[in-house]
N, CA, C and O atoms as CSV, one atom per row, in Angstrom:
chain,resi,resn,atom,element,x,y,z
A,1,MET,N,N,-8.426,12.903,17.583
A,1,MET,CA,C,-7.587,11.614,17.986
A,1,MET,C,C,-7.892,10.327,17.238
A,1,MET,O,O,-7.133,9.714,16.489
A,2,LYS,N,N,-9.224,10.011,17.599
A,2,LYS,CA,C,-9.714,8.790,16.932
A,2,LYS,C,C,-9.610,8.636,15.576
A,2,LYS,O,O,-9.388,7.533,15.076
A,3,LYS,N,N,-9.819,10.148,14.604
A,3,LYS,CA,C,-9.669,9.878,13.347
A,3,LYS,C,C,-7.835,9.710,12.914
A,3,LYS,O,O,-7.537,9.027,11.935
A,4,LYS,N,N,-7.070,10.190,13.494
A,4,LYS,CA,C,-5.652,10.024,13.243
A,4,LYS,C,C,-5.174,8.762,13.719
A,4,LYS,O,O,-4.076,8.332,13.365
A,5,LEU,N,N,-6.113,7.991,14.689
A,5,LEU,CA,C,-5.596,6.586,15.156
A,5,LEU,C,C,-5.982,5.591,14.016
A,5,LEU,O,O,-5.279,4.659,13.629
A,6,ASN,N,N,-7.060,5.896,13.600
A,6,ASN,CA,C,-7.642,5.036,12.469
A,6,ASN,C,C,-6.920,5.209,11.172
A,6,ASN,O,O,-6.808,4.266,10.389
A,7,LYS,N,N,-6.442,6.364,10.933
A,7,LYS,CA,C,-5.669,6.642,9.860
A,7,LYS,C,C,-4.463,5.721,9.625
A,7,LYS,O,O,-4.133,5.005,8.680
A,8,LEU,N,N,-3.794,6.061,11.112
A,8,LEU,CA,C,-2.343,5.242,11.327
A,8,LEU,C,C,-2.776,3.723,11.143
A,8,LEU,O,O,-2.189,3.060,10.288
A,9,LEU,N,N,-3.662,3.214,11.821
A,9,LEU,CA,C,-3.937,1.734,11.758
A,9,LEU,C,C,-4.322,1.213,10.161
A,9,LEU,O,O,-4.062,0.077,9.764
A,10,ASN,N,N,-4.850,2.042,9.504
A,10,ASN,CA,C,-5.215,1.976,7.842
A,10,ASN,C,C,-3.852,1.558,7.317
A,10,ASN,O,O,-3.635,0.555,6.637
A,11,LYS,N,N,-2.737,2.688,7.824
A,11,LYS,CA,C,-1.408,2.566,6.891
A,11,LYS,C,C,-0.549,1.377,7.176
A,11,LYS,O,O,0.145,0.739,6.384
A,12,THR,N,N,-0.763,1.165,8.712
A,12,THR,CA,C,0.247,0.211,9.129
A,12,THR,C,C,-0.368,-1.395,9.049
A,12,THR,O,O,-0.022,-2.261,8.245
A,13,ILE,N,N,-1.402,-1.512,10.154
A,13,ILE,CA,C,-1.704,-2.842,10.637
A,13,ILE,C,C,-2.616,-3.573,9.506
A,13,ILE,O,O,-2.594,-4.800,9.421
A,14,LEU,N,N,-3.453,-2.745,8.602
A,14,LEU,CA,C,-4.370,-3.130,7.722
A,14,LEU,C,C,-3.462,-3.288,6.462
A,14,LEU,O,O,-4.107,-3.433,5.424
A,15,ASN,N,N,-2.314,-3.291,6.349
A,15,ASN,CA,C,-1.517,-3.215,4.871
A,15,ASN,C,C,-1.046,-4.722,4.996
A,15,ASN,O,O,-0.661,-5.351,5.982
A,16,ASP,N,N,-1.208,-5.108,3.619
A,16,ASP,CA,C,-0.693,-6.369,3.252
A,16,ASP,C,C,0.443,-7.014,3.506
A,16,ASP,O,O,0.593,-8.192,3.829
A,17,ILE,N,N,1.526,-5.870,3.282
A,17,ILE,CA,C,2.877,-6.256,3.547
A,17,ILE,C,C,3.193,-6.272,4.933
A,17,ILE,O,O,4.085,-7.023,5.325
A,18,PHE,N,N,2.583,-5.548,5.719
A,18,PHE,CA,C,2.757,-5.786,7.395
A,18,PHE,C,C,2.174,-7.015,7.655
A,18,PHE,O,O,2.634,-7.577,8.649
A,19,ILE,N,N,1.152,-7.697,6.958
A,19,ILE,CA,C,0.749,-8.984,7.572
A,19,ILE,C,C,1.498,-9.975,6.980
A,19,ILE,O,O,1.488,-11.043,7.593
A,20,MET,N,N,2.166,-9.931,5.931
A,20,MET,CA,C,3.166,-10.846,5.339
A,20,MET,C,C,4.551,-10.665,6.382
A,20,MET,O,O,5.052,-11.678,6.869
A,21,GLU,N,N,4.943,-9.726,6.587
A,21,GLU,CA,C,5.926,-9.391,7.540
A,21,GLU,C,C,5.661,-10.050,9.022
A,21,GLU,O,O,6.638,-10.473,9.640
A,22,MET,N,N,4.699,-10.116,9.442
A,22,MET,CA,C,4.142,-10.366,10.714
A,22,MET,C,C,4.407,-12.298,10.548
A,22,MET,O,O,4.943,-13.024,11.386
A,23,VAL,N,N,3.987,-12.593,9.573
A,23,VAL,CA,C,3.663,-13.895,9.304
A,23,VAL,C,C,5.297,-14.511,9.097
A,23,VAL,O,O,5.696,-15.603,9.501
A,24,PHE,N,N,5.917,-13.705,8.518
A,24,PHE,CA,C,7.570,-14.025,8.330
A,24,PHE,C,C,8.601,-14.226,9.688
A,24,PHE,O,O,9.594,-14.898,9.966
A,25,PHE,N,N,7.668,-13.144,10.396
A,25,PHE,CA,C,8.443,-12.790,11.661
A,25,PHE,C,C,8.413,-14.052,12.861
A,25,PHE,O,O,9.320,-14.558,13.523
A,26,ILE,N,N,6.801,-14.322,12.803
A,26,ILE,CA,C,6.408,-15.277,13.605
A,26,ILE,C,C,7.178,-16.633,13.194
A,26,ILE,O,O,7.652,-17.372,14.056
A,27,GLY,N,N,7.268,-16.905,11.812
A,27,GLY,CA,C,7.970,-18.312,11.520
A,27,GLY,C,C,9.555,-18.152,11.861
A,27,GLY,O,O,10.115,-19.184,12.232
A,28,LEU,N,N,10.129,-17.274,11.797
A,28,LEU,CA,C,11.106,-16.759,12.156
A,28,LEU,C,C,11.560,-16.968,13.784
A,28,LEU,O,O,12.625,-17.511,14.077
A,29,LEU,N,N,10.780,-16.554,14.609
A,29,LEU,CA,C,10.734,-16.838,15.991
A,29,LEU,C,C,10.771,-18.308,16.488
A,29,LEU,O,O,11.456,-18.788,17.392
A,30,ILE,N,N,9.720,-18.997,15.544
A,30,ILE,CA,C,9.434,-20.523,16.096
A,30,ILE,C,C,10.811,-21.152,15.488
A,30,ILE,O,O,11.365,-22.005,16.182
A,31,ILE,N,N,11.333,-20.835,14.386
A,31,ILE,CA,C,12.714,-21.481,14.126
A,31,ILE,C,C,13.732,-21.342,15.022
A,31,ILE,O,O,14.351,-22.346,15.375
A,32,ILE,N,N,14.090,-19.947,15.576
A,32,ILE,CA,C,15.220,-19.464,16.365
A,32,ILE,C,C,14.579,-20.240,17.932
A,32,ILE,O,O,15.421,-20.855,18.587
A,33,TYR,N,N,13.503,-20.203,18.340
A,33,TYR,CA,C,12.979,-20.755,19.694
A,33,TYR,C,C,13.353,-22.323,19.485
A,33,TYR,O,O,14.221,-22.729,20.258
A,34,THR,N,N,12.907,-23.129,18.695
A,34,THR,CA,C,13.199,-24.224,18.350
A,34,THR,C,C,14.459,-24.878,18.109
A,34,THR,O,O,14.737,-26.069,18.247
A,35,ASN,N,N,15.167,-23.935,17.733
A,35,ASN,CA,C,16.782,-24.504,17.563
A,35,ASN,C,C,17.215,-24.988,18.903
A,35,ASN,O,O,17.877,-26.023,18.993
A,36,PHE,N,N,16.820,-24.182,20.112
A,36,PHE,CA,C,17.248,-24.368,21.526
A,36,PHE,C,C,16.382,-25.628,21.979
A,36,PHE,O,O,16.828,-26.384,22.842
A,37,LYS,N,N,15.226,-25.830,21.431
A,37,LYS,CA,C,14.506,-27.003,22.068
A,37,LYS,C,C,14.367,-28.203,20.683
A,37,LYS,O,O,13.338,-28.869,20.574
A,38,MET,N,N,15.251,-28.320,19.929
A,38,MET,CA,C,14.979,-29.181,18.917
A,38,MET,C,C,14.461,-30.460,19.320
A,38,MET,O,O,13.833,-31.040,18.434
A,39,ASN,N,N,14.573,-31.138,20.582
A,39,ASN,CA,C,14.395,-32.618,20.532
A,39,ASN,C,C,12.790,-32.492,21.128
A,39,ASN,O,O,12.065,-33.469,20.939
A,40,LEU,N,N,12.371,-31.611,21.659
A,40,LEU,CA,C,11.004,-31.596,22.414
A,40,LEU,C,C,9.898,-31.232,21.336
A,40,LEU,O,O,8.827,-31.836,21.267
A,41,TYR,N,N,10.264,-30.178,20.496
A,41,TYR,CA,C,9.284,-29.381,19.787
A,41,TYR,C,C,9.863,-29.690,18.000
A,41,TYR,O,O,10.018,-28.626,17.401
A,42,PHE,N,N,10.095,-30.629,17.369
A,42,PHE,CA,C,10.281,-30.696,16.239
A,42,PHE,C,C,9.631,-30.257,15.266
A,42,PHE,O,O,10.007,-29.580,14.309
A,43,GLY,N,N,8.070,-30.890,15.679
A,43,GLY,CA,C,6.975,-30.202,14.739
A,43,GLY,C,C,7.041,-28.871,14.303
A,43,GLY,O,O,6.929,-28.466,13.146
A,44,LEU,N,N,7.275,-28.089,15.543
A,44,LEU,CA,C,7.229,-26.594,15.343
A,44,LEU,C,C,8.309,-25.866,14.248
A,44,LEU,O,O,8.012,-24.878,13.576
A,45,TYR,N,N,9.498,-26.492,14.213
A,45,TYR,CA,C,10.389,-26.208,13.443
A,45,TYR,C,C,9.848,-26.175,12.287
A,45,TYR,O,O,9.864,-25.144,11.614
A,46,PHE,N,N,9.240,-27.385,11.841
A,46,PHE,CA,C,8.710,-27.473,10.559
A,46,PHE,C,C,7.647,-26.198,10.194
A,46,PHE,O,O,7.708,-25.562,9.142
A,47,LEU,N,N,6.731,-25.972,11.200
A,47,LEU,CA,C,5.610,-25.023,11.178
A,47,LEU,C,C,6.328,-23.443,11.076
A,47,LEU,O,O,5.678,-22.550,10.533
A,48,GLY,N,N,7.336,-23.235,11.482
A,48,GLY,CA,C,8.243,-22.032,11.167
A,48,GLY,C,C,8.439,-21.971,9.682
A,48,GLY,O,O,8.074,-21.062,8.936
A,49,ILE,N,N,9.032,-23.008,9.386
A,49,ILE,CA,C,9.686,-23.077,7.940
A,49,ILE,C,C,8.290,-23.046,6.854
A,49,ILE,O,O,8.351,-22.405,5.806
A,50,ILE,N,N,7.395,-23.604,7.142
A,50,ILE,CA,C,6.064,-23.365,6.544
A,50,ILE,C,C,5.500,-21.771,6.444
A,50,ILE,O,O,5.091,-21.222,5.421
A,51,LEU,N,N,5.583,-21.271,7.608
A,51,LEU,CA,C,5.122,-19.736,7.696
A,51,LEU,C,C,6.044,-19.026,7.127
A,51,LEU,O,O,5.561,-17.940,6.805
A,52,ILE,N,N,7.342,-19.129,6.796
A,52,ILE,CA,C,8.251,-18.299,6.217
A,52,ILE,C,C,7.906,-18.530,4.708
A,52,ILE,O,O,7.678,-17.566,3.977
A,53,ALA,N,N,7.872,-19.785,4.262
A,53,ALA,CA,C,7.468,-20.331,2.854
A,53,ALA,C,C,6.235,-19.403,2.763
A,53,ALA,O,O,6.226,-18.444,1.992
A,54,PHE,N,N,5.289,-19.683,3.496
A,54,PHE,CA,C,4.016,-18.794,3.001
A,54,PHE,C,C,4.015,-17.378,2.961
A,54,PHE,O,O,3.348,-16.742,2.145
A,55,SER,N,N,4.844,-16.800,3.937
A,55,SER,CA,C,4.907,-15.482,3.759
A,55,SER,C,C,5.603,-15.016,2.441
A,55,SER,O,O,5.102,-14.045,1.874
A,56,ILE,N,N,6.808,-15.661,1.843
A,56,ILE,CA,C,7.303,-15.369,0.753
A,56,ILE,C,C,6.332,-15.891,-0.539
A,56,ILE,O,O,6.570,-15.271,-1.576
A,57,PHE,N,N,5.404,-16.801,-0.634
A,57,PHE,CA,C,4.670,-17.076,-1.520
A,57,PHE,C,C,3.734,-15.725,-1.507
A,57,PHE,O,O,3.681,-15.097,-2.564
A,58,LEU,N,N,2.976,-15.227,-0.352
A,58,LEU,CA,C,2.293,-14.364,-0.550
A,58,LEU,C,C,2.861,-12.792,-1.178
A,58,LEU,O,O,2.201,-12.003,-1.855
A,59,TYR,N,N,4.245,-12.647,-0.726
A,59,TYR,CA,C,5.000,-11.617,-1.436
A,59,TYR,C,C,5.234,-11.746,-2.628
A,59,TYR,O,O,5.305,-10.663,-3.209
A,60,LYS,N,N,5.397,-12.681,-3.293
A,60,LYS,CA,C,5.922,-12.716,-4.606
A,60,LYS,C,C,4.405,-12.960,-5.526
A,60,LYS,O,O,4.367,-12.574,-6.694
A,61,PHE,N,N,3.526,-13.442,-5.063
A,61,PHE,CA,C,2.269,-13.791,-5.869
A,61,PHE,C,C,1.098,-12.504,-5.401
A,61,PHE,O,O,-0.079,-12.730,-5.683
A,62,ARG,N,N,1.303,-11.706,-4.976
A,62,ARG,CA,C,0.649,-10.431,-4.637
A,62,ARG,C,C,0.359,-9.531,-5.803
A,62,ARG,O,O,1.266,-9.330,-6.611
A,63,GLY,N,N,-0.588,-9.079,-5.940
A,63,GLY,CA,C,-0.589,-8.294,-7.218
A,63,GLY,C,C,-0.095,-6.801,-6.854
A,63,GLY,O,O,0.972,-6.386,-7.307
A,64,ASN,N,N,-0.930,-5.995,-6.002
A,64,ASN,CA,C,-0.579,-4.801,-5.512
A,64,ASN,C,C,0.067,-4.794,-4.280
A,64,ASN,O,O,-0.584,-5.142,-3.295
A,65,ARG,N,N,1.403,-4.412,-4.140
A,65,ARG,CA,C,2.155,-4.830,-2.750
A,65,ARG,C,C,1.859,-3.275,-2.230
A,65,ARG,O,O,1.721,-2.182,-2.778
A,66,GLY,N,N,1.839,-3.797,-0.830
A,66,GLY,CA,C,1.393,-2.237,0.044
A,66,GLY,C,C,0.096,-1.743,0.115
A,66,GLY,O,O,-0.162,-0.674,0.668
A,67,GLU,N,N,-0.892,-2.588,-0.509
A,67,GLU,CA,C,-2.258,-1.976,-0.446
A,67,GLU,C,C,-3.221,-2.502,0.524
A,67,GLU,O,O,-3.214,-3.632,1.013
A,68,LYS,N,N,-4.035,-1.570,0.742
A,68,LYS,CA,C,-4.770,-2.066,1.895
A,68,LYS,C,C,-5.807,-3.314,1.269
A,68,LYS,O,O,-6.045,-3.626,0.102
A,69,ARG,N,N,-6.289,-3.857,2.520
A,69,ARG,CA,C,-7.228,-5.036,2.293
A,69,ARG,C,C,-8.525,-4.315,1.885
A,69,ARG,O,O,-9.535,-4.966,1.616
């Protein structure tokens, strides 16, 4: 069971594309949340845009897509 779990983790969580998707998703959630709280947390809106841009940058300039680290 432990061997199967390690194999599953290596295919999903340790995958570079998974990490890029999580950075993109976190940035998207920050933007959606701050649309409702724009006056209080304007800095988080900018952070969400930065995270999404960073995710796209990693995806575009990554040599081998989908490879383990």
